[in-house]
N, CA, C and O of each residue as an XYZ file, in Angstrom:
352
protein
N     -22.511    -10.054     18.203
C     -21.148     -9.557     18.246
C     -20.792     -8.935     16.895
O     -21.061     -9.517     15.844
N     -20.185     -7.748     16.933
C     -19.825     -7.010     15.724
C     -18.464     -7.459     15.219
O     -17.473     -7.383     15.945
N     -18.412     -7.921     13.989
C     -17.156     -8.274     13.340
C     -16.852     -7.213     12.292
O     -17.521     -7.152     11.260
N     -15.846     -6.372     12.548
C     -15.544     -5.321     11.575
C     -14.993     -5.897     10.277
O     -14.270     -6.893     10.280
N     -15.345     -5.257      9.176
C     -14.827     -5.649      7.872
C     -13.469     -5.022      7.635
O     -12.986     -4.252      8.466
N     -12.844     -5.343      6.508
C     -11.498     -4.825      6.222
C     -11.424     -3.297      6.212
O     -10.450     -2.727      6.703
N     -12.434     -2.631      5.663
C     -12.382     -1.170      5.595
C     -12.525     -0.543      6.978
O     -11.898      0.479      7.257
N     -13.342     -1.140      7.849
C     -13.466     -0.620      9.207
C     -12.137     -0.759      9.949
O     -11.735      0.127     10.704
N     -11.470     -1.880      9.720
C     -10.171     -2.096     10.349
C      -9.163     -1.079      9.815
O      -8.434     -0.466     10.595
N      -9.115     -0.892      8.488
C      -8.184      0.072      7.890
C      -8.440      1.483      8.388
O      -7.498      2.224      8.672
N      -9.707      1.860      8.496
C     -10.044      3.210      8.950
C      -9.667      3.441     10.406
O      -9.486      4.588     10.814
N      -9.544      2.388     11.195
C      -9.226      2.546     12.616
C      -7.729      2.535     12.905
O      -7.324      2.791     14.039
N      -6.900      2.246     11.906
C      -5.454      2.151     12.127
C      -4.805      3.520     12.289
O      -5.227      4.502     11.679
N      -3.785      3.563     13.112
C      -2.950      4.750     13.216
C      -1.912      4.661     12.105
O      -1.281      3.619     11.927
N      -1.732      5.739     11.361
C      -0.879      5.727     10.190
C       0.359      6.596     10.410
O       0.263      7.721     10.899
N       1.509      6.063     10.044
C       2.766      6.801     10.070
C       3.427      6.580      8.722
O       3.414      5.471      8.188
N       4.001      7.633      8.179
C       4.661      7.524      6.881
C       6.129      7.892      7.038
O       6.451      8.985      7.503
N       7.006      6.997      6.657
C       8.441      7.260      6.668
C       8.826      7.636      5.245
O       8.683      6.834      4.322
N       9.310      8.845      5.074
C       9.734      9.284      3.743
C      11.254      9.380      3.711
O      11.919      9.260      4.740
N      11.782      9.592      2.543
C      13.228      9.621      2.388
C      13.666     10.884      1.682
O      12.903     11.512      0.948
N      14.885     11.230      1.916
C      15.546     12.287      1.165
C      16.998     11.876      1.022
O      17.751     11.873      1.996
N      17.372     11.541     -0.151
C      18.716     11.072     -0.470
C      19.138      9.970      0.501
O      18.424      8.978      0.647
N      20.251     10.121      1.147
C      20.807      9.094      2.014
C      20.525      9.450      3.476
O      21.441      9.777      4.231
N      19.251      9.383      3.865
C      18.855      9.867      5.190
C      18.703      8.771      6.236
O      18.491      9.072      7.411
N      18.807      7.499      5.833
C      18.651      6.407      6.779
C      17.229      5.871      6.866
O      16.916      5.083      7.758
N      16.373      6.291      5.954
C      14.975      5.844      6.000
C      14.848      4.346      5.735
O      13.986      3.694      6.323
N      15.686      3.790      4.866
C      15.632      2.350      4.624
C      16.035      1.574      5.868
O      15.453      0.532      6.169
N      17.034      2.082      6.595
C      17.429      1.443      7.849
C      16.295      1.525      8.867
O      15.985      0.539      9.534
N      15.678      2.695      8.985
C      14.559      2.861      9.915
C      13.412      1.918      9.545
O      12.808      1.292     10.415
N      13.122      1.825      8.253
C      12.070      0.914      7.781
C      12.403     -0.528      8.154
O      11.522     -1.290      8.551
N      13.674     -0.901      8.026
C      14.072     -2.279      8.337
C      13.890     -2.609      9.816
O      13.672     -3.767     10.170
N      13.979     -1.604     10.675
C      13.767     -1.837     12.105
C      12.316     -2.191     12.410
O      12.044     -2.972     13.322
N      11.383     -1.619     11.649
C       9.964     -1.904     11.842
C       9.511     -3.158     11.101
O       8.572     -3.831     11.526
N      10.172     -3.465     10.007
C       9.767     -4.579      9.160
C       9.761     -5.892      9.949
O      10.724     -6.211     10.646
N       8.697     -6.624      9.832
C       8.589     -7.910     10.503
C       7.923     -7.837     11.865
O       7.621     -8.874     12.456
N       7.685     -6.632     12.378
C       7.007     -6.522     13.675
C       5.538     -6.913     13.488
O       4.915     -6.484     12.517
N       4.974     -7.713     14.390
C       3.602     -8.200     14.196
C       2.527     -7.114     14.256
O       1.397     -7.358     13.834
N       2.846     -5.932     14.765
C       1.852     -4.861     14.840
C       2.087     -3.778     13.789
O       1.527     -2.686     13.884
N       2.909     -4.078     12.796
C       3.240     -3.097     11.765
C       2.883     -3.651     10.398
O       3.227     -4.785     10.065
N       2.193     -2.845      9.614
C       1.926     -3.164      8.212
C       2.790     -2.211      7.400
O       2.716     -0.996      7.584
N       3.601     -2.749      6.512
C       4.452     -1.870      5.708
C       4.309     -2.207      4.234
O       3.954     -3.326      3.862
N       4.591     -1.219      3.413
C       4.527     -1.370      1.963
C       5.944     -1.606      1.475
O       6.826     -0.796      1.758
N       6.193     -2.699      0.743
C       7.551     -2.959      0.260
C       7.946     -2.000     -0.854
O       7.107     -1.567     -1.643
N       9.203     -1.683     -0.907
C       9.701     -0.844     -1.986
C       9.360      0.620     -1.787
O       9.091      1.070     -0.673
N       9.377      1.347     -2.880
C       9.088      2.774     -2.854
C       7.897      3.023     -3.768
O       8.074      3.210     -4.971
N       6.687      3.028     -3.218
C       5.497      3.221     -4.053
C       5.322      4.680     -4.453
O       5.881      5.579     -3.825
N       4.552      4.901     -5.487
C       4.174      6.239     -5.939
C       3.026      6.711     -5.049
O       1.946      6.121     -5.073
N       3.242      7.752     -4.277
C       2.238      8.207     -3.312
C       1.670      9.590     -3.604
O       0.809     10.062     -2.863
N       2.132     10.257     -4.673
C       1.661     11.612     -4.956
C       0.146     11.684     -5.066
O      -0.471     12.608     -4.536
N      -0.457     10.719     -5.748
C      -1.910     10.737     -5.928
C      -2.642     10.605     -4.587
O      -3.712     11.185     -4.403
N      -2.073      9.854     -3.667
C      -2.696      9.673     -2.350
C      -2.511     10.923     -1.504
O      -3.457     11.395     -0.873
N      -1.303     11.459     -1.488
C      -1.010     12.626     -0.654
C      -1.775     13.849     -1.140
O      -2.300     14.613     -0.330
N      -1.844     14.042     -2.456
C      -2.479     15.237     -3.011
C      -3.958     15.048     -3.326
O      -4.638     16.005     -3.697
N      -4.463     13.828     -3.183
C      -5.846     13.549     -3.550
C      -6.840     13.883     -2.454
O      -6.482     14.057     -1.289
N      -8.073     13.965     -2.852
C      -9.187     14.154     -1.922
C     -10.117     12.967     -2.130
O     -10.575     12.716     -3.245
N     -10.392     12.242     -1.060
C     -11.172     11.025     -1.157
C     -12.321     11.069     -0.161
O     -12.196     11.633      0.926
N     -13.431     10.473     -0.543
C     -14.602     10.416      0.333
C     -14.483      9.313      1.378
O     -15.118      9.367      2.430
N     -13.658      8.310      1.072
C     -13.495      7.198      2.014
C     -12.189      6.477      1.716
O     -11.520      6.752      0.720
N     -11.844      5.555      2.595
C     -10.582      4.823      2.458
C     -10.553      3.955      1.207
O      -9.487      3.762      0.622
N     -11.699      3.426      0.783
C     -11.728      2.564     -0.404
C     -11.330      3.343     -1.648
O     -10.622      2.809     -2.503
N     -11.770      4.593     -1.772
C     -11.371      5.406     -2.919
C      -9.859      5.630     -2.923
O      -9.222      5.560     -3.974
N      -9.290      5.895     -1.758
C      -7.841      6.095     -1.661
C      -7.097      4.810     -2.005
O      -6.082      4.842     -2.702
N      -7.596      3.693     -1.521
C      -6.970      2.405     -1.812
C      -7.029      2.098     -3.307
O      -6.048      1.622     -3.878
N      -8.161      2.362     -3.939
C      -8.290      2.147     -5.389
C      -7.291      3.006     -6.159
O      -6.666      2.537     -7.110
N      -7.142      4.271     -5.744
C      -6.176      5.160     -6.399
C      -4.749      4.647     -6.210
O      -3.943      4.694     -7.139
N      -4.439      4.158     -5.011
C      -3.109      3.598     -4.748
C      -2.839      2.422     -5.676
O      -1.763      2.338     -6.268
N      -3.796      1.516     -5.810
C      -3.618      0.353     -6.679
C      -3.519      0.754     -8.145
O      -2.776      0.133     -8.905
N      -4.262      1.790     -8.553
C      -4.177      2.256     -9.940
C      -2.790      2.786    -10.262
O      -2.289      2.571    -11.365
N      -2.157      3.482     -9.308
C      -0.843      4.058     -9.554
C       0.304      3.103     -9.197
O       1.450      3.340     -9.580
N      -0.001      2.026     -8.466
C       1.010      1.035     -8.068
C       0.492     -0.378     -8.325
O       0.301     -1.141     -7.378
N       0.260     -0.740     -9.587
C      -0.372     -2.037     -9.874
C       0.416     -3.250     -9.373
O      -0.182     -4.291     -9.101
N       1.731     -3.143     -9.247
C       2.518     -4.290     -8.775
C       2.255     -4.592     -7.297
O       2.553     -5.691     -6.830
N       1.707     -3.637     -6.566
C       1.423     -3.830     -5.148
C      -0.008     -4.271     -4.897
O      -0.402     -4.460     -3.746
N      -0.796     -4.438     -5.958
C      -2.190     -4.849     -5.820
C      -2.253     -6.362     -5.590
O      -1.857     -7.136     -6.461
N      -2.749     -6.787     -4.421
C      -2.811     -8.227     -4.160
C      -3.895     -8.942     -4.966
O      -3.879    -10.170     -5.062
N      -4.832     -8.197     -5.545
C      -5.920     -8.797     -6.317
C      -6.076     -8.051     -7.636
O      -7.061     -7.336     -7.821
N      -5.112     -8.203     -8.569
C      -5.204     -7.478     -9.834
C      -6.438     -7.884    -10.627
O      -6.919     -9.013    -10.533
N      -6.937     -6.932    -11.408
C      -8.144     -7.196    -12.188
C      -7.838     -7.989    -13.447
O      -8.729     -8.624    -14.011
N      -6.592     -7.960    -13.893
C      -6.228     -8.732    -15.073
C      -5.163     -9.747    -14.689
O      -4.246     -9.437    -13.930
N      -5.285    -10.937    -15.207
C      -4.326    -12.008    -14.933
C      -3.546    -12.256    -16.208
O      -4.146    -12.529    -17.248
N      -2.212    -12.169    -16.158
C      -1.418    -12.415    -17.367
C      -1.653    -13.822    -17.897
O      -1.769    -14.780    -17.133
N      -1.718    -13.927    -19.201
C      -1.907    -15.217    -19.858
C      -0.544    -15.823    -20.123
O       0.127    -15.441    -21.082
N      -0.123    -16.769    -19.281
C       1.193    -17.386    -19.406
C       1.330    -18.172    -20.712
O       2.417    -18.221    -21.288
N       0.257    -18.779    -21.179
C       0.298    -19.555    -22.422
C       0.604    -18.647    -23.603
O       1.336    -19.040    -24.512
N       0.049    -17.433    -23.600
C       0.276    -16.496    -24.704
C       1.722    -16.048    -24.740
O       2.255    -15.804    -25.821
N       2.379    -15.932    -23.585
C       3.770    -15.494    -23.541
C       4.718    -16.562    -24.086
O       5.770    -16.230    -24.632
N       4.355    -17.848    -23.944
C       5.214    -18.928    -24.421
C       5.180    -19.069    -25.938
O       6.132    -19.567    -26.540
N       4.094    -18.635    -26.553
C       3.930    -18.798    -28.002
C       4.799    -17.879    -28.783
O       4.771    -17.900    -30.014
């Protein structure tokens, strides 16, 4: 039995992008989808120029670029803040 990995799953998803222009109701529209079990959404307003204007060989390259430009949305950051250093 074939168990697809995360990238195979990501590559098979249908993608829709809700964008905004001033006070157009996009946040309200986003809130209607938020929480639905068949919807994956990105919180906040991420920087997407690099993704939209970029050329990528595969989804992993696009995902890496997204994380590079939106580090707060990276679930597995490469650097972990040193809490002890901040207290000193």
